[in-house]
C-alpha positions as CSV (number, residue, x, y, z in Angstrom):
1,M,-55.1,14.1,25.2
2,Q,-51.4,13.4,23.9
3,V,-48.9,10.6,24.3
4,Y,-45.3,11.8,25.0
5,G,-42.3,9.0,25.0
6,G,-44.8,6.3,25.6
7,K,-46.7,7.7,27.9
8,L,-49.9,9.8,28.3
9,A,-50.2,13.7,29.3
10,Y,-53.9,15.2,29.8
11,H,-56.0,17.7,31.3
12,A,-57.8,18.0,34.4
13,R,-60.3,20.2,36.5
14,R,-60.1,20.1,40.2
15,G,-61.6,23.2,41.5
16,G,-62.6,25.2,38.6
17,V,-58.9,25.2,38.3
18,Y,-57.5,22.7,35.2
19,Y,-54.1,21.1,35.5
20,I,-51.8,18.6,33.6
21,V,-51.5,14.5,34.2
22,Y,-48.5,12.9,32.6
23,D,-47.6,9.4,33.3
24,G,-50.3,9.7,36.1
25,K,-48.3,12.1,38.0
26,E,-49.6,16.0,38.2
27,L,-47.6,18.6,36.9
28,G,-49.1,21.8,38.1
29,A,-51.8,24.2,36.7
30,E,-52.0,24.2,32.4
31,E,-51.8,28.0,32.5
32,N,-48.6,27.9,34.3
33,L,-46.8,25.2,31.6
34,T,-45.8,25.3,27.8
35,L,-45.3,21.3,26.7
36,Y,-43.2,20.5,24.0
37,A,-42.5,16.8,22.1
38,T,-39.1,17.0,22.1
39,G,-36.9,14.1,21.2
40,G,-39.9,11.7,21.4
41,E,-40.1,12.6,25.2
42,L,-41.9,15.3,26.6
43,A,-40.2,18.7,27.5
44,Y,-42.5,21.9,29.4
45,I,-41.5,25.3,30.3
46,E,-42.9,26.1,33.9
47,R,-43.3,29.5,35.3
48,R,-43.0,29.4,38.7
49,A,-42.7,31.9,41.9
50,D,-39.7,32.1,41.5
51,G,-39.0,32.1,38.2
52,E,-39.5,30.1,34.7
53,Y,-38.2,26.9,34.0
54,A,-37.5,24.3,31.8
55,V,-37.7,20.2,32.4
56,Y,-36.6,18.0,30.3
57,N,-35.4,14.5,30.9
58,G,-35.1,14.8,34.9
59,M,-33.3,17.4,34.5
60,E,-34.3,21.8,35.6
61,I,-32.6,24.4,34.1
62,K,-34.1,28.0,35.4
63,A,-34.3,31.0,33.1
64,A,-31.7,33.3,34.2
65,P,-33.1,37.4,35.0
66,D,-31.4,38.2,31.5
67,Y,-33.6,36.2,29.1
68,K,-37.0,34.3,28.9
69,I,-37.0,30.6,27.5
70,S,-39.3,30.2,24.2
71,G,-38.9,26.9,23.3
72,I,-37.0,23.6,23.9
73,L,-35.2,20.9,21.8
74,A,-33.0,18.3,22.3
75,L,-29.8,16.9,21.7
76,D,-27.7,13.8,23.0
77,G,-30.2,13.7,26.1
78,K,-29.5,17.6,27.0
79,P,-32.1,20.2,26.3
80,V,-31.5,22.8,23.9
81,L,-32.5,26.2,24.9
82,Y,-34.4,28.5,22.3
83,V,-34.2,31.5,24.7
84,V,-34.9,35.7,24.0
85,N,-33.4,38.3,26.1
86,Q,-35.1,41.6,25.5
87,T,-33.6,45.1,26.6
88,K,-34.4,48.7,26.2
89,K,-32.6,50.8,23.6
90,Q,-33.0,54.3,22.9
91,N,-34.1,55.7,19.5
92,G,-34.7,59.4,19.5
93,S,-36.7,60.4,22.5
94,V,-38.0,56.9,22.5
95,M,-37.6,53.6,24.6
96,R,-38.0,50.4,22.8
97,D,-37.8,46.8,23.4
98,E,-34.9,45.2,21.3
99,K,-35.3,41.6,21.3
100,N,-32.0,38.6,20.5
101,Y,-33.0,35.2,19.9
102,Y,-30.1,32.8,20.4
103,L,-29.6,28.8,22.5
104,I,-28.2,27.1,25.1
105,Y,-27.1,24.0,25.2
106,D,-25.0,22.0,27.9
107,G,-24.4,25.9,29.4
108,K,-22.9,27.0,26.2
109,E,-24.7,30.0,24.7
110,I,-25.0,29.9,20.9
111,G,-25.6,32.1,17.9
112,K,-25.7,35.1,20.7
113,E,-23.6,36.8,17.7
114,H,-26.0,37.2,15.5
115,D,-28.3,39.6,15.2
116,D,-31.5,37.5,15.5
117,V,-32.0,33.1,15.7
118,Y,-35.0,31.4,14.3
119,D,-35.9,28.3,12.6
120,C,-34.1,26.1,15.3
121,S,-34.0,22.5,14.9
122,I,-32.0,19.3,15.5
123,V,-30.3,17.8,11.9
124,N,-28.5,14.5,11.8
125,D,-27.8,15.2,16.0
126,M,-26.3,18.6,15.2
127,I,-27.8,22.4,16.3
128,A,-29.3,24.1,12.8
129,Y,-30.8,27.2,12.5
130,T,-31.3,29.9,10.4
131,A,-29.1,33.4,11.6
132,V,-29.7,36.8,10.4
133,D,-26.8,39.8,10.5
134,K,-27.5,43.0,8.8
135,G,-31.1,42.0,7.3
136,K,-28.7,38.9,5.6
137,Y,-30.6,35.6,6.1
138,Y,-28.7,32.1,6.2
139,V,-28.7,29.3,7.6
140,V,-25.8,28.0,10.1
141,Y,-25.5,24.2,10.7
142,D,-23.1,22.4,13.0
143,G,-21.3,25.6,13.2
144,Q,-21.0,26.1,9.4
145,E,-22.4,29.0,7.7
146,I,-24.6,27.7,4.4
147,G,-26.6,29.5,2.0
148,K,-24.7,32.8,1.7
149,E,-24.1,32.5,-1.8
150,Y,-28.1,33.6,-1.9
151,D,-30.2,36.2,-1.6
152,V,-31.9,34.6,1.8
153,A,-31.3,30.8,3.0
154,S,-34.0,29.3,6.2
155,I,-35.6,27.1,7.7
156,P,-33.0,23.8,7.9
157,A,-34.5,20.3,8.7
158,E,-33.4,16.6,8.3
159,I,-35.4,15.3,5.8
160,G,-34.8,12.0,4.8
161,G,-31.7,11.7,6.8
162,K,-30.7,14.7,4.6
163,F,-30.3,17.9,5.4
164,T,-32.5,20.2,3.7
165,Y,-33.6,23.8,4.2
166,V,-35.0,26.4,1.7
167,A,-33.3,29.3,-0.4
168,G,-34.2,32.0,-2.8
169,I,-32.7,34.2,-5.6
170,N,-34.5,37.3,-6.6
171,G,-37.8,36.8,-5.0
172,N,-38.0,32.8,-6.2
173,Y,-38.0,30.1,-3.5
174,F,-37.0,26.1,-4.0
175,V,-35.8,23.3,-1.7
176,I,-32.3,22.5,-1.3
177,R,-31.9,19.0,0.0
178,D,-28.3,17.2,0.6
179,G,-26.8,19.8,-2.0
180,R,-29.5,19.5,-4.4
181,Q,-32.7,21.8,-5.7
182,V,-36.0,19.8,-5.4
183,G,-39.0,21.0,-7.3
184,G,-39.7,23.7,-8.7
185,E,-39.1,27.9,-8.2
186,Y,-41.9,30.0,-6.5
187,K,-42.8,33.5,-5.8
188,E,-44.4,33.1,-2.8
189,F,-43.2,29.3,-0.2
190,N,-45.1,28.0,2.6
191,P,-48.0,29.9,3.3
192,G,-49.0,29.8,6.7
193,K,-46.9,27.6,9.1
194,P,-43.5,26.7,7.0
195,F,-43.0,23.0,6.5
196,I,-41.1,20.6,4.7
197,K,-41.6,16.5,5.3
198,M,-41.0,13.8,3.9
199,I,-43.9,11.5,2.8
200,N,-43.5,8.2,1.1
201,G,-39.7,8.6,0.9
202,R,-40.8,11.7,-1.2
203,V,-40.4,15.5,-0.3
204,V,-43.4,17.1,0.4
205,Y,-44.1,21.5,0.9
206,G,-46.8,23.8,0.5
207,A,-46.2,26.5,-2.3
208,A,-48.2,29.4,-3.5
209,R,-48.9,31.2,-6.6
210,N,-51.2,34.4,-7.2
211,N,-52.3,33.8,-3.9
212,T,-53.2,30.1,-4.8
213,F,-52.4,27.5,-2.1
214,F,-50.9,24.0,-3.2
215,F,-48.4,21.8,-2.0
216,V,-45.3,20.1,-3.7
217,Y,-45.0,16.4,-3.6
218,D,-42.3,15.0,-5.5
219,G,-41.7,17.9,-7.4
220,K,-45.3,17.7,-8.3
221,E,-47.8,20.4,-7.9
222,I,-51.0,19.2,-6.5
223,G,-53.9,20.8,-4.5
224,V,-53.9,23.7,-7.3
225,G,-57.1,25.0,-8.1
226,Y,-58.8,24.1,-4.7
227,P,-59.3,26.4,-1.8
228,L,-56.7,25.6,0.3
229,S,-56.1,27.4,3.0
230,N,-54.7,28.4,6.5
231,L,-57.5,30.1,7.8
232,G,-60.2,27.8,10.2
233,G,-58.0,26.2,11.7
234,V,-57.0,24.0,9.4
235,D,-53.0,24.7,8.4
236,L,-50.7,23.8,5.0
237,Y,-48.6,21.5,7.3
238,T,-51.4,19.3,8.6
239,T,-54.1,19.0,6.0
240,L,-51.7,16.5,3.3
241,Y,-51.4,13.0,4.1
242,T,-50.6,9.7,2.1
243,T,-53.3,7.0,1.6
244,L,-52.4,3.1,1.7
245,E,-51.7,2.7,-2.1
246,G,-49.4,6.1,-1.8
247,K,-51.8,8.6,-3.1
248,P,-51.6,11.7,-1.5
249,F,-54.8,13.3,-0.6
250,F,-55.6,16.5,1.4
251,V,-58.1,18.5,2.8
252,A,-59.6,21.5,0.8
253,R,-62.7,23.4,2.0
254,N,-65.8,25.0,0.3
255,S,-65.8,29.0,-1.4
256,K,-67.8,29.6,1.1
257,G,-65.3,28.3,4.0
258,D,-67.7,26.6,6.2
259,K,-67.4,23.1,5.0
260,Y,-64.8,20.9,4.3
261,Y,-64.0,17.9,2.1
262,V,-61.2,15.8,1.5
263,V,-59.5,15.5,-2.3
264,R,-57.7,12.5,-3.5
265,E,-55.3,12.7,-6.3
266,K,-56.1,10.0,-9.2
C-alpha cells in the first residue's frame, strides 16, 4: 500500500489477476500499469490495446508511434514526459537499435537536440536534466547549459531550495550547491542508486573510496569501515536516516551479508 496525494493505492487480486486500486477505484491490471509519485500526486503509465498512455491530474496523453514513455514528472499541474525513441541504424553489415531520450512538456519537445538526456528533475519549478553531446556530460537548467567547465556535470536536483548537481575533474567528483562546492572530492560517487538529499538542513550523499561505501553528511564522512552496500535489496538511498535528536544513523550488514543492523553516530 502507498499514499499518493493523501489517497490510498493498493494491490488487489480477482480471478488470478492483480489489480491496482486508487482512492477506491480500480485503475487496471497491475501488469499494465507503472506508478509514479509526481508532485505529490499519482501519475502512471498505462499500456492499452491501442497503445501507451501517460495519466496525470485527469489528463491522458497517448504516446506517439515513434516513442515510448519512460517516466513522468509534473510542472504547473501538467505532466512532463520522459520519452525514448528507438530506431534502427546501419552499422557496417549489422542493424542496431539506437535510442534517444528527451522530454515532452505541454506539447513541446525538450532536449531532443542532444545525443541523450538523463537525470530529469524539477528544480524550483523549472526543468533540469543531464545532457550528453559527443561524450560530454553537462547540466541544462531552465534552458541554460551549466557545468561545461568541468569534465562532467550531472544529477541536477533541488536540495533545500537550492540548485545542486555533481561535477567532476580529473576523476575526482564533488557536489556543487548554489554555485559552491559542498564537502570533499571522491574518486567514486553515489554507488548504487544516485542520490543527493537534505536531512536536518544538511546535505547528504553517498560516496566510495577503494570500494568502501560511506555517507557524507554535512561534509563529514560517516559509516566508513562498515559493510554498507546496495546488495540484498538495501541501497544507499534508503539506508540513511536521522534520530529525533538530529544524530544520523544508518543500516549496515554483517560480513556474511545475511543480517542487517543499525549504527548510530555518536
